C-alpha positions as CSV (number, residue, x, y, z in Angstrom):
1,X,23.4,-55.6,31.3
2,X,19.7,-55.2,31.1
3,X,19.9,-51.9,33.1
4,X,22.6,-50.5,30.8
5,X,20.6,-51.2,27.6
6,X,17.5,-49.7,29.2
7,X,19.4,-46.5,30.1
8,X,20.7,-46.2,26.5
9,X,17.2,-46.6,25.1
10,X,15.8,-44.0,27.4
11,X,18.6,-41.5,26.4
12,X,17.9,-42.2,22.7
13,X,14.2,-41.6,23.2
14,X,14.9,-38.3,25.1
15,X,17.2,-37.1,22.3
16,X,14.6,-37.9,19.7
17,X,11.9,-36.0,21.6
18,X,14.2,-33.0,22.1
19,X,15.1,-32.9,18.4
20,X,11.5,-33.2,17.5
21,X,10.4,-30.4,19.7
22,X,13.2,-28.2,18.4
23,X,12.1,-28.8,14.8
24,X,8.5,-28.0,15.7
25,X,9.6,-24.7,17.4
26,X,11.8,-23.7,14.5
27,X,9.0,-24.4,12.0
28,X,6.5,-22.5,14.1
29,X,8.9,-19.5,14.3
30,X,9.4,-19.6,10.6
31,X,5.6,-19.7,10.0
32,X,5.1,-16.8,12.5
33,X,7.7,-14.7,10.7
34,X,6.1,-15.4,7.3
35,X,2.6,-14.6,8.5
36,X,3.7,-11.4,10.1
37,X,5.3,-10.0,6.9
38,X,3.0,-7.8,4.8
39,X,1.8,-9.3,1.5
40,X,3.2,-6.4,-0.5
41,X,5.7,-3.6,0.4
42,X,4.2,-0.5,1.8
43,X,3.9,2.5,-0.5
44,X,3.8,6.2,0.6
45,X,0.5,7.7,1.6
46,X,-0.3,11.3,0.6
47,X,-3.4,13.1,1.9
48,X,-5.5,15.6,-0.1
49,X,-5.4,18.9,1.8
50,X,-7.9,21.7,1.2
51,X,-7.2,25.4,1.9
52,X,-10.8,26.9,2.0
53,X,-11.7,26.7,5.7
54,X,-12.0,30.3,6.9
55,X,-14.5,31.7,9.4
56,X,-16.6,33.0,6.4
57,X,-16.6,29.6,4.7
58,X,-17.8,27.9,7.9
59,X,-20.6,30.4,8.2
60,X,-21.6,29.9,4.6
61,X,-21.8,26.2,5.0
62,X,-23.5,26.2,8.4
63,X,-26.1,28.8,7.3
64,X,-27.5,31.9,9.0
65,X,-29.7,29.8,11.4
66,X,-26.8,28.0,13.0
67,X,-26.1,29.4,16.5
68,X,-22.5,30.3,15.9
69,X,-22.0,32.0,19.3
70,X,-23.3,29.1,21.4
71,X,-20.7,27.4,23.6
72,X,-19.9,24.5,23.2
73,X,-20.8,24.6,19.5
74,X,-23.6,22.1,18.8
75,X,-23.4,19.6,16.1
76,X,-25.3,20.9,13.1
77,X,-26.8,17.6,12.0
78,X,-27.6,14.1,13.2
79,X,-26.2,10.9,11.7
80,X,-26.9,7.2,12.1
81,X,-24.4,4.8,13.7
82,X,-22.6,4.2,10.4
83,X,-22.2,7.9,9.6
84,X,-25.1,8.1,7.1
85,X,-28.7,9.2,7.4
86,X,-27.8,12.9,7.7
87,X,-30.5,15.2,9.0
88,X,-29.8,18.9,9.4
89,X,-30.8,20.5,12.7
90,X,-30.7,24.0,11.2
91,X,-32.3,25.3,8.0
92,X,-29.7,26.2,5.4
93,X,-26.9,24.0,6.9
94,X,-24.9,21.6,4.7
95,X,-22.4,20.3,7.3
96,X,-22.4,17.4,9.8
97,X,-19.6,18.6,12.0
98,X,-18.0,21.8,13.5
99,X,-14.6,22.7,14.9
100,X,-13.8,21.9,18.5
101,X,-12.7,24.5,21.1
102,X,-9.4,25.0,19.3
103,X,-11.1,26.3,16.2
104,X,-10.3,25.6,12.5
105,X,-9.5,28.7,10.5
106,X,-6.8,28.3,7.9
107,X,-6.2,32.0,7.6
108,X,-4.2,31.3,10.8
109,X,-0.8,29.9,10.0
110,X,-0.8,28.0,13.3
111,X,-3.8,26.0,12.3
112,X,-2.1,24.8,9.1
113,X,1.1,24.0,11.1
114,X,-1.0,21.9,13.5
115,X,-2.4,19.9,10.6
116,X,1.1,19.3,9.2
117,X,2.4,18.1,12.5
118,X,-0.6,15.9,13.1
119,X,-0.4,14.3,9.7
120,X,3.4,13.7,10.0
121,X,2.9,12.0,13.3
122,X,0.6,9.4,11.6
123,X,3.3,8.4,9.1
124,X,1.7,10.4,6.2
125,X,4.5,11.2,3.7
126,X,2.9,14.6,2.7
127,X,0.0,16.7,1.7
128,X,-1.3,17.0,-1.9
129,X,-2.3,20.6,-1.4
130,X,-5.4,21.6,-3.3
131,X,-4.7,25.1,-4.7
132,X,-5.4,27.5,-7.5
133,X,-4.6,31.2,-7.7
134,X,-5.3,34.3,-9.8
135,X,-4.3,32.5,-13.1
136,X,-1.2,34.6,-13.9
137,X,2.5,33.9,-13.7
138,X,3.1,37.3,-12.1
139,X,0.6,37.0,-9.3
140,X,1.7,37.6,-5.7
141,X,0.7,36.3,-2.2
142,X,-2.0,38.8,-2.1
143,X,-3.5,38.1,-5.5
144,X,-5.8,35.2,-4.5
145,X,-7.3,33.9,-1.2
146,X,-5.4,30.6,-1.2
147,X,-1.9,32.0,-2.0
148,X,-1.0,32.9,1.6
149,X,-2.4,29.7,2.9
150,X,-0.3,27.7,0.4
151,X,2.7,29.6,1.7
152,X,1.7,28.7,5.3
153,X,1.9,25.0,4.2
154,X,5.4,25.4,2.9
155,X,6.4,27.4,6.0
156,X,5.1,24.6,8.3
157,X,6.8,21.9,6.3
158,X,10.1,23.8,6.4
159,X,9.7,24.0,10.2
160,X,9.0,20.3,10.8
161,X,11.7,19.3,8.3
162,X,14.3,21.4,10.2
163,X,13.3,19.6,13.3
164,X,14.1,16.2,11.6
165,X,10.5,15.2,10.8
166,X,10.1,14.0,7.2
167,X,7.1,15.5,5.4
168,X,6.6,16.8,1.8
169,X,4.3,18.8,-0.4
170,X,2.8,17.7,-3.7
171,X,0.6,20.2,-5.6
172,X,-3.1,19.1,-6.1
173,X,-4.2,21.7,-8.7
174,X,-7.8,22.8,-8.1
175,X,-9.5,22.6,-11.6
176,X,-12.4,20.3,-11.1
177,X,-15.4,21.9,-9.4
178,X,-15.1,24.8,-11.9
179,X,-13.6,24.1,-15.3
180,X,-10.8,26.6,-16.0
181,X,-9.3,28.0,-19.2
182,X,-6.0,26.6,-20.3
183,X,-4.5,30.1,-19.9
184,X,-5.6,30.2,-16.3
185,X,-4.1,26.8,-15.6
186,X,-0.8,27.5,-17.3
187,X,-0.6,30.9,-15.6
188,X,-1.1,29.4,-12.1
189,X,1.4,26.6,-12.7
190,X,4.0,29.0,-14.0
191,X,3.6,31.0,-10.8
192,X,3.9,27.8,-8.7
193,X,7.1,26.7,-10.4
194,X,8.6,30.2,-10.3
195,X,8.0,30.5,-6.6
196,X,8.3,26.9,-5.3
197,X,9.9,24.9,-8.1
198,X,13.2,24.6,-6.2
199,X,11.7,24.5,-2.7
200,X,13.1,21.7,-0.6
201,X,9.6,21.0,0.8
202,X,8.5,19.5,-2.5
203,X,8.2,15.8,-2.9
204,X,10.5,14.2,-5.5
205,X,10.1,10.4,-5.0
206,X,8.6,10.1,-8.5
207,X,10.5,12.8,-10.4
208,X,13.1,15.5,-10.1
209,X,10.4,17.9,-11.3
210,X,7.7,19.2,-9.0
211,X,4.9,16.6,-8.9
212,X,1.5,18.0,-9.7
213,X,-1.9,16.3,-9.7
214,X,-4.3,18.0,-12.1
215,X,-7.7,17.4,-10.4
216,X,-10.6,17.0,-12.8
217,X,-8.3,16.5,-15.8
218,X,-10.8,13.9,-17.1
219,X,-13.2,16.9,-17.7
220,X,-10.8,18.5,-20.2
221,X,-10.6,17.6,-23.9
222,X,-7.5,16.0,-25.4
223,X,-6.6,19.3,-27.1
224,X,-6.8,21.2,-23.8
225,X,-4.7,18.5,-22.1
226,X,-2.1,18.9,-24.9
227,X,-2.0,22.7,-24.5
228,X,-1.3,22.5,-20.8
229,X,1.1,19.7,-21.1
230,X,3.2,21.4,-23.7
231,X,3.4,24.5,-21.6
232,X,4.3,23.0,-18.2
233,X,5.5,19.4,-18.6
234,X,9.1,20.3,-19.0
235,X,9.1,21.9,-15.6
236,X,6.4,19.7,-13.9
237,X,5.7,16.0,-13.4
238,X,2.1,16.1,-14.5
239,X,-0.2,13.5,-13.0
240,X,-3.8,13.4,-14.2
241,X,-7.0,12.8,-12.4
242,X,-8.6,10.2,-14.7
243,X,-11.2,7.5,-14.8
244,X,-11.1,4.1,-16.5
245,X,-13.5,5.4,-19.1
246,X,-11.2,8.4,-19.9
247,X,-7.7,7.0,-19.8
248,X,-6.4,6.2,-23.3
249,X,-3.2,6.4,-25.3
250,X,-3.9,10.0,-26.5
251,X,-4.4,11.3,-23.0
252,X,-1.6,9.2,-21.5
253,X,0.9,10.7,-24.0
254,X,0.3,14.1,-22.3
255,X,0.6,12.9,-18.7
256,X,3.3,11.4,-16.5
257,X,0.9,9.3,-14.5
258,X,-2.6,9.2,-13.1
259,X,-4.6,9.3,-9.9
260,X,-8.3,8.8,-9.5
261,X,-10.3,11.0,-7.1
262,X,-13.0,8.4,-6.4
263,X,-14.2,9.8,-3.1
264,X,-17.4,7.8,-3.1
265,X,-16.0,4.4,-3.8
266,X,-18.2,1.9,-1.9
267,X,-16.4,-1.3,-0.8
268,X,-19.6,-2.8,0.6
269,X,-22.2,-2.3,-2.2
270,X,-19.9,-2.1,-5.2
271,X,-17.3,-4.9,-5.0
272,X,-16.7,-4.5,-8.7
273,X,-15.1,-1.1,-8.0
274,X,-11.9,-2.9,-6.9
275,X,-11.5,-4.5,-10.3
276,X,-12.2,-1.1,-12.0
277,X,-9.4,0.5,-10.0
278,X,-7.1,-2.4,-10.8
279,X,-7.9,-2.1,-14.5
280,X,-7.1,1.6,-14.4
281,X,-3.8,1.0,-12.5
282,X,-2.8,-1.7,-15.0
283,X,-3.6,0.6,-17.9
284,X,-1.5,3.5,-16.4
285,X,1.4,1.2,-15.7
286,X,1.3,-0.2,-19.3
287,X,2.5,3.2,-20.6
288,X,5.9,4.7,-20.5
289,X,7.1,8.2,-20.2
290,X,9.6,9.9,-22.5
291,X,12.5,8.9,-20.2
292,X,11.4,5.2,-20.6
293,X,10.1,4.8,-17.1
294,X,6.6,3.5,-16.3
295,X,4.0,6.1,-15.5
296,X,3.1,6.7,-11.9
297,X,-0.2,5.4,-10.5
298,X,-1.6,6.8,-7.2
299,X,-4.6,4.8,-5.9
300,X,-7.4,6.3,-3.8
301,X,-8.9,5.3,-0.5
302,X,-11.2,7.2,1.9
303,X,-12.7,6.8,5.4
304,X,-16.3,7.0,3.9
305,X,-18.4,9.6,2.1
306,X,-21.5,11.6,2.9
307,X,-22.8,14.3,0.6
308,X,-26.4,14.0,1.6
309,X,-26.7,17.6,3.0
310,X,-24.4,19.1,0.5
311,X,-26.0,17.9,-2.7
312,X,-29.4,16.8,-1.4
313,X,-28.9,13.2,-2.5
314,X,-29.0,9.8,-0.8
315,X,-25.3,9.1,-1.6
316,X,-23.4,7.9,1.4
317,X,-20.6,5.4,2.0
318,X,-20.7,4.3,5.7
319,X,-17.6,4.7,7.7
320,X,-18.2,1.7,9.9
321,X,-15.8,2.8,12.6
322,X,-12.8,2.6,10.3
323,X,-13.6,-0.6,8.5
324,X,-14.3,1.2,5.2
325,X,-10.8,2.8,5.3
326,X,-9.1,-0.6,5.7
327,X,-11.3,-2.4,3.2
328,X,-10.6,0.2,0.5
329,X,-6.9,0.1,1.1
330,X,-6.8,-3.7,1.0
331,X,-9.0,-4.0,-2.1
332,X,-7.2,-1.3,-4.1
333,X,-3.8,-2.8,-3.4
334,X,-4.5,-5.1,-6.3
335,X,-3.9,-2.1,-8.6
336,X,-0.2,-2.2,-7.5
337,X,-0.1,1.6,-6.7
338,X,3.2,3.5,-6.6
339,X,1.6,5.5,-3.8
340,X,-1.7,6.3,-2.2
341,X,-3.9,9.4,-2.4
342,X,-6.0,9.5,0.8
343,X,-9.3,11.5,0.4
344,X,-9.1,13.6,2.5
345,X,-7.8,15.6,5.4
346,X,-10.5,18.2,5.5
347,X,-13.2,17.8,2.8
348,X,-15.8,18.3,5.5
349,X,-18.8,19.0,3.3
350,X,-18.5,15.7,1.4
351,X,-17.8,13.8,4.6
352,X,-14.4,12.3,3.7
353,X,-12.5,14.3,6.3
354,X,-10.4,13.0,9.2
355,X,-9.2,16.3,10.7
356,X,-10.1,16.1,14.4
357,X,-13.3,18.1,14.9
358,X,-16.2,17.8,17.3
359,X,-18.0,14.6,16.1
360,X,-15.1,12.1,15.7
361,X,-12.2,13.8,17.5
362,X,-9.0,11.8,16.7
363,X,-10.8,8.5,15.9
364,X,-10.0,8.6,12.2
365,X,-6.5,10.1,12.3
366,X,-5.7,7.2,14.7
367,X,-7.3,4.8,12.2
368,X,-5.2,6.1,9.3
369,X,-2.1,5.7,11.4
370,X,-3.1,2.0,11.9
371,X,-3.5,1.5,8.1
372,X,-0.1,3.1,7.4
373,X,1.7,1.2,10.2
374,X,0.2,-2.2,9.2
375,X,0.1,-1.7,5.5
376,X,-3.6,-2.1,5.6
């Protein structure tokens, strides 16, 4: 009798232990699943893409003292470990990097196709292509230097899309470095919509109309904004490039959304910048478009910034081996972006580029892939 009771007690103890372990394992699995899930849904990442890198442009930026015929091409400047402290090795040079053996000349369609394929492989949704033309609706591919290169972008996107690779084009209208007349802007945008308005390479996740970022829109008066908006908005989804200090109800009424080209945002020395971006994002989302939908907000992030040689200033945001890219993405998520504008693929002179060149190779394209894959 004593033996039977003892056996029953042992079985009950074993059952209790097994049930307890099962509960612990189930709870641990649930916690693991919860911790693995991203805090917010991922949003599409678009990358600013410039068209100006010809052999002549390289030579202009490197200066006449750079030994362009030396093989391998020497780096034109030195940097510290964080990517700051730029010192030119050649008088007249304003760059810190040079192309690798494969070269980087965008007058060659194959170079642009290589960029498109590389970006698509990272999970980038598309390029916001920085372009302006001859300023007339009747211009042709030969009217302005960037027109053929813009066509090369569309040709490359058609090719990768036909192969089953998703990638799109958003126009990033070039009107910031040099302020343009409203007639020039409306002429260029009319040409773009006439030639590409129905092109399947265009992105349409925010509108059925071609999506266009007007870079430097904050530099233009409310009346200039109104003139352009009235001329093009029925055919284009017009996204401004605005700041917290410029965005207001008057300007918002002429735009379908906003981005912010803050290429020098410093997550380490200006923590308040995250709140500024959030305030701008909230202000954009507070408005509605004529169709009743909320305005689109595209938040910025960069790998770092170094304009020390270009502008002769001390301004530099250290790259920190990719930490800056992650920190800006995480911090600016609080602005609840509808998408991201990564600055940039190839703004080499300002040091925000990630295109594989001599200095960094694929380090920062790989880092961007990590950000996109992990939502931060």
